[in-house]
Structures are given as structure tokens and as C-alpha cells.
C-alpha positions as CSV (number, residue, x, y, z in Angstrom):
1,M,-20.8,-5.5,-18.0
2,A,-20.4,-6.3,-14.3
3,T,-20.9,-3.5,-11.9
4,H,-18.4,-3.3,-9.1
5,K,-19.1,-1.9,-5.6
6,L,-16.5,0.5,-4.2
7,L,-16.4,2.0,-0.8
8,L,-14.5,5.3,-0.7
9,L,-13.0,6.2,2.7
10,P,-11.3,9.6,2.2
11,G,-10.3,10.0,5.9
12,D,-8.4,13.0,7.2
13,G,-6.0,15.7,6.1
14,I,-5.2,15.5,2.4
15,G,-7.3,12.3,2.1
16,P,-10.5,14.0,0.7
17,E,-8.4,16.1,-1.8
18,V,-6.6,13.1,-3.3
19,M,-9.7,10.9,-3.2
20,A,-11.6,13.6,-5.3
21,E,-9.1,12.9,-8.1
22,V,-10.0,9.2,-8.0
23,Q,-13.7,10.0,-8.0
24,R,-13.0,12.1,-11.1
25,L,-11.4,9.1,-12.8
26,I,-14.3,6.8,-11.8
27,D,-16.9,9.2,-13.1
28,W,-15.2,9.3,-16.5
29,L,-14.8,5.5,-16.7
30,N,-18.5,5.2,-15.9
31,A,-19.6,7.9,-18.4
32,Q,-17.5,6.3,-21.2
33,G,-18.9,2.8,-20.5
34,I,-15.3,1.6,-20.1
35,A,-16.2,0.2,-16.6
36,S,-19.1,0.2,-14.2
37,F,-18.5,1.3,-10.6
38,E,-21.0,2.0,-8.0
39,T,-19.5,4.1,-5.2
40,E,-20.4,4.9,-1.6
41,Q,-18.5,7.2,0.8
42,G,-17.9,6.6,4.5
43,L,-16.0,8.1,7.4
44,V,-12.8,6.7,8.9
45,G,-10.1,8.0,11.3
46,G,-10.5,11.4,12.9
47,S,-13.5,12.3,10.8
48,A,-15.3,9.2,12.1
49,Y,-14.3,10.1,15.7
50,D,-15.7,13.7,15.2
51,A,-19.0,12.3,14.0
52,H,-19.4,9.1,16.0
53,K,-16.7,9.0,18.7
54,V,-15.2,5.9,17.1
55,S,-12.5,5.4,14.4
56,I,-15.0,3.7,12.1
57,S,-18.7,3.2,12.6
58,E,-20.4,-0.2,12.5
59,G,-22.4,1.0,9.5
60,D,-19.3,1.9,7.5
61,M,-17.7,-1.4,8.6
62,A,-20.7,-3.2,7.2
63,K,-20.3,-1.3,3.9
64,A,-16.6,-2.3,3.8
65,L,-17.5,-6.0,4.2
66,A,-20.1,-5.7,1.4
67,A,-17.9,-3.8,-1.0
68,D,-15.9,-5.4,-3.8
69,A,-13.0,-3.2,-2.8
70,V,-12.3,-0.4,-0.4
71,I,-10.4,2.7,-1.6
72,F,-8.8,4.4,1.5
73,G,-7.3,7.9,1.8
74,A,-5.3,8.7,4.9
75,V,-6.0,9.1,8.6
76,G,-4.7,11.0,11.6
77,G,-3.5,14.4,12.6
78,P,-2.5,16.5,15.7
79,K,-6.2,17.3,16.4
80,W,-6.8,13.7,17.6
81,D,-3.5,13.2,19.5
82,S,-5.3,13.1,22.9
83,V,-8.2,10.8,22.0
84,P,-8.4,7.5,23.8
85,Y,-6.0,4.9,22.4
86,E,-8.6,2.4,21.3
87,V,-10.5,5.0,19.1
88,R,-7.4,6.8,17.7
89,P,-7.6,7.4,14.0
90,E,-5.2,4.6,13.0
91,A,-7.4,2.1,14.8
92,G,-9.9,2.4,12.0
93,L,-7.4,1.2,9.5
94,L,-6.3,-1.6,11.8
95,R,-9.9,-2.8,12.2
96,L,-10.5,-2.7,8.5
97,R,-7.4,-4.9,7.9
98,K,-8.4,-7.3,10.7
99,D,-12.1,-7.7,9.9
100,L,-11.5,-7.9,6.2
101,E,-8.7,-10.4,6.9
102,L,-6.3,-8.6,4.7
103,F,-3.1,-10.6,5.2
104,A,-1.1,-9.6,2.2
105,N,0.2,-6.0,1.7
106,L,1.7,-5.2,-1.7
107,R,3.9,-2.1,-1.9
108,P,5.4,-1.4,-5.3
109,A,8.5,0.8,-5.5
110,V,8.7,2.2,-9.1
111,C,11.0,5.0,-10.1
112,Y,9.7,6.8,-13.1
113,P,12.5,8.0,-15.5
114,A,11.3,11.6,-15.2
115,L,11.8,11.4,-11.4
116,A,15.1,9.7,-11.1
117,E,16.7,13.0,-10.0
118,A,14.3,13.3,-7.1
119,S,15.7,10.3,-5.4
120,S,18.5,10.8,-2.8
121,L,20.5,8.1,-4.6
122,K,22.3,8.5,-7.9
123,R,20.3,8.3,-11.1
124,E,22.0,5.1,-12.3
125,V,21.1,3.3,-9.0
126,V,17.4,4.0,-9.2
127,E,16.4,4.7,-12.8
128,G,14.1,1.9,-14.1
129,L,13.6,0.5,-10.5
130,D,10.6,-1.8,-10.2
131,I,10.3,-3.7,-6.9
132,M,7.3,-5.3,-5.3
133,I,7.4,-5.7,-1.5
134,V,5.0,-8.2,-0.1
135,R,4.4,-7.7,3.6
136,E,2.5,-10.1,5.9
137,L,-0.1,-7.9,7.5
138,T,-2.1,-9.6,10.1
139,G,0.4,-11.6,12.2
140,G,3.8,-11.0,13.9
141,V,4.8,-8.6,16.6
142,Y,2.0,-6.0,15.9
143,F,-0.8,-8.5,16.8
144,G,1.0,-11.2,18.9
145,E,-0.1,-11.7,22.5
146,P,0.9,-11.0,25.3
147,K,1.3,-7.3,24.5
148,T,1.7,-5.6,27.9
149,I,3.5,-3.0,30.0
150,T,3.8,-4.1,33.6
151,D,4.9,-2.3,36.7
152,I,7.6,-4.6,38.3
153,G,8.4,-2.4,41.3
154,N,11.4,-0.3,42.3
155,G,10.3,2.3,39.7
156,Q,10.8,-0.2,36.9
157,K,8.3,-1.2,34.1
158,R,8.6,-4.1,31.7
159,A,7.2,-3.9,28.1
160,I,6.4,-7.1,26.2
161,D,5.6,-7.5,22.5
162,T,5.2,-11.0,21.1
163,Q,6.4,-12.0,17.6
164,V,4.4,-15.1,16.6
165,Y,3.8,-16.9,13.3
166,D,2.1,-20.1,12.4
167,T,3.0,-22.2,9.4
168,Y,-0.1,-21.4,7.4
169,E,0.5,-17.6,7.7
170,I,3.9,-18.0,6.2
171,E,2.7,-20.3,3.5
172,R,-0.1,-18.1,2.3
173,I,2.0,-14.9,2.1
174,G,4.7,-16.9,0.3
175,R,2.2,-18.1,-2.3
176,V,1.1,-14.4,-3.0
177,A,4.8,-13.5,-3.5
178,F,5.6,-16.4,-5.8
179,E,2.4,-15.9,-7.9
180,L,3.4,-12.2,-8.4
181,A,6.9,-13.1,-9.3
182,R,5.6,-15.5,-12.1
183,K,4.0,-12.4,-13.7
184,R,7.1,-10.3,-13.2
185,R,10.8,-11.3,-13.4
186,N,10.3,-14.6,-11.7
187,K,12.5,-13.9,-8.6
188,V,11.5,-13.8,-4.9
189,T,13.8,-12.7,-2.1
190,S,12.6,-13.8,1.4
191,M,13.8,-11.7,4.3
192,E,13.9,-12.5,8.0
193,K,16.3,-12.7,11.0
194,R,16.8,-16.4,11.4
195,N,20.2,-15.8,13.0
196,V,18.6,-14.3,16.1
197,M,14.9,-15.0,16.0
198,K,13.0,-18.4,16.1
199,S,10.2,-16.9,14.0
200,G,12.9,-16.2,11.4
201,V,14.0,-19.9,11.5
202,L,10.4,-21.1,10.8
203,W,9.9,-18.4,8.2
204,N,12.9,-19.5,6.3
205,E,12.0,-23.2,6.6
206,V,8.4,-22.7,5.4
207,M,9.3,-20.5,2.5
208,T,11.9,-23.0,1.3
209,Q,9.3,-25.8,1.5
210,V,6.6,-23.9,-0.3
211,H,9.1,-23.0,-3.0
212,A,10.3,-26.6,-3.5
213,R,6.7,-28.0,-3.4
214,E,4.8,-25.5,-5.6
215,Y,7.1,-22.9,-7.2
216,A,10.3,-24.6,-8.2
217,D,10.2,-22.6,-11.5
218,V,10.7,-19.3,-9.6
219,T,14.1,-18.3,-8.3
220,L,14.1,-18.0,-4.5
221,E,16.9,-16.4,-2.4
222,H,17.1,-15.6,1.3
223,Q,18.6,-12.5,2.9
224,L,18.7,-11.4,6.5
225,A,16.4,-8.4,6.9
226,D,19.1,-6.0,8.1
227,S,21.4,-7.0,5.2
228,G,18.4,-6.7,2.8
229,G,17.8,-3.1,4.0
230,M,21.4,-2.3,3.2
231,N,21.2,-3.9,-0.3
232,L,18.0,-1.9,-1.0
233,V,20.0,1.3,-0.7
234,K,23.2,-0.1,-2.2
235,T,21.9,-2.0,-5.3
236,P,18.1,-2.0,-5.3
237,K,17.7,-3.2,-8.9
238,Q,18.8,-6.7,-7.8
239,F,15.4,-7.3,-6.4
240,D,12.1,-8.2,-8.0
241,V,9.6,-9.4,-5.3
242,I,10.6,-9.2,-1.6
243,V,8.5,-11.1,0.9
244,T,8.8,-10.5,4.6
245,D,7.0,-10.3,7.9
246,N,4.9,-7.5,9.3
247,L,7.6,-5.6,11.2
248,F,10.4,-5.9,8.7
249,G,7.9,-5.2,5.9
250,D,6.9,-2.0,7.5
251,M,10.4,-0.8,7.7
252,L,11.8,-2.1,4.4
253,S,8.8,-0.8,2.4
254,D,9.5,2.7,3.7
255,I,13.1,2.4,2.7
256,A,12.1,1.3,-0.8
257,A,9.6,4.2,-0.9
258,M,12.3,6.8,-0.6
259,L,14.4,5.2,-3.4
260,T,11.7,6.6,-5.7
261,G,11.9,10.2,-4.5
262,S,8.7,10.8,-2.7
263,L,6.1,9.0,-0.5
264,G,3.5,10.9,-2.5
265,M,4.2,8.6,-5.4
266,L,3.6,5.2,-3.9
267,P,0.4,3.1,-3.8
268,S,-0.4,-0.1,-1.9
269,A,-2.8,-3.0,-1.9
270,S,-3.9,-5.1,1.0
271,L,-5.5,-8.4,-0.1
272,G,-7.4,-11.2,1.7
273,K,-7.9,-14.8,0.8
274,V,-9.9,-15.8,-2.3
275,D,-13.5,-16.8,-1.5
276,A,-14.1,-20.4,-2.7
277,K,-17.6,-19.6,-3.9
278,T,-17.3,-16.1,-5.5
279,K,-13.6,-16.5,-6.5
280,K,-13.2,-12.9,-5.3
281,R,-10.9,-11.6,-2.5
282,R,-11.5,-8.8,-0.1
283,S,-9.2,-5.9,-0.7
284,L,-8.2,-2.4,0.4
285,F,-6.1,0.1,-1.6
286,E,-4.4,3.1,-0.1
287,P,-1.5,5.5,-0.8
288,V,1.6,5.0,1.3
289,H,1.7,8.6,2.4
290,G,0.0,9.9,5.6
291,S,-2.7,12.6,6.1
292,A,-0.1,15.5,5.9
293,P,-2.3,17.9,8.0
294,D,0.2,20.7,7.4
295,I,-0.7,21.0,3.7
296,A,-4.4,19.9,3.9
297,G,-6.8,22.1,2.1
298,K,-4.1,24.0,0.3
299,G,-4.2,22.1,-3.0
300,L,-0.6,21.1,-2.6
301,A,-1.1,17.3,-2.2
302,N,0.2,14.9,-4.8
303,P,-2.7,12.7,-6.0
304,I,-0.5,10.2,-7.9
305,A,-0.2,7.6,-5.1
306,M,-4.0,7.7,-4.6
307,I,-4.6,7.4,-8.4
308,S,-2.0,4.6,-8.6
309,S,-3.8,2.8,-5.7
310,F,-7.0,2.8,-7.7
311,G,-4.9,1.4,-10.6
312,M,-3.9,-1.4,-8.3
313,A,-7.6,-2.1,-7.6
314,L,-8.2,-2.3,-11.3
315,R,-5.4,-4.8,-11.6
316,Y,-5.8,-7.0,-8.5
317,S,-9.5,-6.9,-7.7
318,F,-11.2,-6.4,-11.1
319,D,-8.8,-8.1,-13.5
320,M,-8.5,-5.0,-15.6
321,G,-4.8,-5.2,-16.2
322,D,-4.9,-3.4,-19.5
323,L,-6.7,-0.4,-18.0
324,A,-4.3,-0.3,-15.0
325,D,-1.4,-0.2,-17.5
326,K,-3.0,2.8,-19.2
327,V,-3.4,4.6,-15.8
328,D,0.3,3.9,-15.2
329,A,1.2,5.1,-18.7
330,A,-0.9,8.3,-18.2
331,I,1.0,9.1,-15.0
332,A,4.4,8.5,-16.6
333,A,3.4,10.8,-19.6
334,V,2.3,13.7,-17.3
335,L,5.6,13.4,-15.3
336,A,7.6,13.3,-18.6
337,S,5.8,16.5,-19.6
338,G,7.4,18.3,-16.6
339,L,4.3,18.8,-14.5
340,R,5.0,18.5,-10.7
341,T,3.2,18.9,-7.4
342,A,5.2,20.6,-4.6
343,D,6.7,17.4,-3.1
344,I,8.5,16.5,-6.4
345,K,9.1,19.9,-7.8
346,S,12.6,20.6,-9.2
347,E,14.2,23.3,-11.3
348,G,12.8,23.6,-14.8
349,T,9.5,21.8,-14.1
350,T,6.0,23.3,-13.9
351,A,4.2,23.6,-10.6
352,A,0.8,22.0,-10.4
353,S,-2.0,21.8,-7.8
354,T,-3.7,18.6,-6.7
355,T,-6.6,19.2,-9.1
356,Q,-4.3,20.2,-12.0
357,M,-2.3,17.0,-11.6
358,G,-5.5,14.9,-11.5
359,E,-6.9,16.6,-14.5
360,A,-3.7,16.2,-16.5
361,I,-3.6,12.4,-15.7
362,L,-7.2,12.0,-16.8
363,K,-6.5,14.0,-20.0
364,E,-3.6,11.6,-20.8
365,L,-5.8,8.6,-20.1
366,Q,-8.4,10.0,-22.5
367,K,-5.7,10.2,-25.2
368,L,-4.7,6.6,-24.6
369,H,-8.4,5.6,-25.0
370,A,-9.1,7.7,-28.1
């Protein structure tokens, strides 16, 4: 059995609490001989700043580059609001994405039947929802140059951000989306703003070409990103895989997140290109939620997104789809039993701490393996 190297970066706030539940799962998988994981822990974000005055140390960056996958918690909090911009907690995550060349962000939005009432939308709109949003992660307006604020006199300043995409960037994110769709319901919706943005015109053109050339068996449709946002709220079950750029992906995936009832439920994967020699791709897996410093250390955090993120690592980095399915089924079973952390608690359900939820999910996974 191959041994896989994991770097765990718990980060700040509730990060260490939810990461502990993943460690519990890893320890059990190793003890049972179901899988073999070798884990190391490192510092990122505010915790790294406190220790090293940087958002991630060179030593931990080297560990990330050597790992088969990085499992990431959350970063940030008011404690670090006044640190220099270049060493702010979020800079650690941005550096990981950049240095690992993680260009594809996968954000599933799944509504478990037991949680349909937790959504702000009607049950019939969201029950059974299963969308995958594929966001381009290393290009676009977040990274484009020039990126400046200039004093232009007369008490005026000018801010410039640059939205820039090359053909190859659009092609490779398109291929990720089409490949995913082939394993799902075989439909891709590409979203951009071609009516007002030149980058949208190119995005639309390249997606259409990649589809015709390599993925004609997959259904492709195009929607303007603002209209797509509206449709996500109006009739979300029309979508299977949505592919879009960095900025629109950031916004649309947060909209999709709230369809499910809680950010505490949603995992994500960030993937790099496949190495020609090893056939592996660099990857980082993280919950969508933030560090929630207001509830840190109180045992209130929902560990489901963190555990689901590890499930995505099993699926996309280690080709353990069957085991990932069992993790998902264990989570669904616990929710169906009525156990809830504070963020998804409703009348008639049973309150659970972070640890109690993690233990219950492991117990259900043990049953599925019995």
C-alpha cells in the first residue's frame, strides 16, 4: 500500500479545532490499514506571523511543495488586522496557491435532505441540490498587473486593477470542468460578461473551441455571470458544473454556498496541473468557511466542511473515490439522525460540539466499513 504525505496547516481561529477531527479520521484509517497517510503539521496565517513574522515560513512552504496534498484550515482574525499588508494572514494562502500553481478551485454545493430547511430558499428549490463550481484561481483581476493606487492631484486618487487572461489559462480550466462533468451529469455552464468585458469575449470563444474540439459529448451552455447569479437563486438545480473566472467564481461560489444552509458545510479543492512524470497533481483542500474567531476555542465550530475537504482529497488526489463516498454517506447519516452543531441547529434537533460531531461521523464511517 502506498503511503501518502499530507501537510496539515490548521491556521487560526477554529482551524485547529476542525483539523483535529480530520486527524482523528486519518489516525483511524491508518490504524485499520484502510489507507496509509504520513502527516506533518505546519503554521500558516496569524499563527505563522506570531512565530516567524511571516504568513508562512520558507520551511513550511518547502513541506507544502514536497507533500502529496495540503490540508488547510482557516486563517485570519482581528488580532492581525494591523500587521503589514504583505504578511497579513491571507497572504499565506495566496502564496500557497501561487507557488503550488493551483489554478483550478472546485467548490461543490450539495444540499443534504436533512438540511433543506436550513436554506433560506424553499425546500423544493434546494432539496437534492448538487452543483460543482469550477473557479479559475491564479489569473484574472486578483493577479493582473498593473494593480495600483495613484495620487493624481487635486485631492484625487486613481485605483487600477487589471483583468487579464491568456488562451491557455481558459483552456486548462475548461478541461477540468468538462472532465468533471463527464463523471457527473455531463453538463457545463460557462459564465462570463462578454457583453461588457473583452476578457469575457475571449473566455466564451475559447470555451466554445475546447468544447467543439475535445468534449463534444458534453452539453455546454453559456450564461452571463450576473444572470447566472440570479438563476443560482431562482432555479439552482438546472446547473451541474459551472466554470468561471477568478472574480465571478469567488462571488458565485459564495452564493451557491448559502443555498445549502451554512458555510460550515462546504469543502473546496484547489488543483494544479498533472506532473508528466509522476502523473500526480499538486493540491490543497480547505473548508469554505473562515476562521470564525468569535467562536474559536468554544467547541462550537462545525467540522463537516473540514472533514468533507479531506474527503475531496481522497477523491481527487488519491483516487479513493469509494472511501470518499463513504465519508459523504457517514456525514449524511449523522445529519439524518438529527445531530447538529450550533450553525445548523433547528427545533427538534440535538446540539453537538465540534468533537461530538467528529466522533459521530467517525462512528458512522466505522459502521460502513464493518
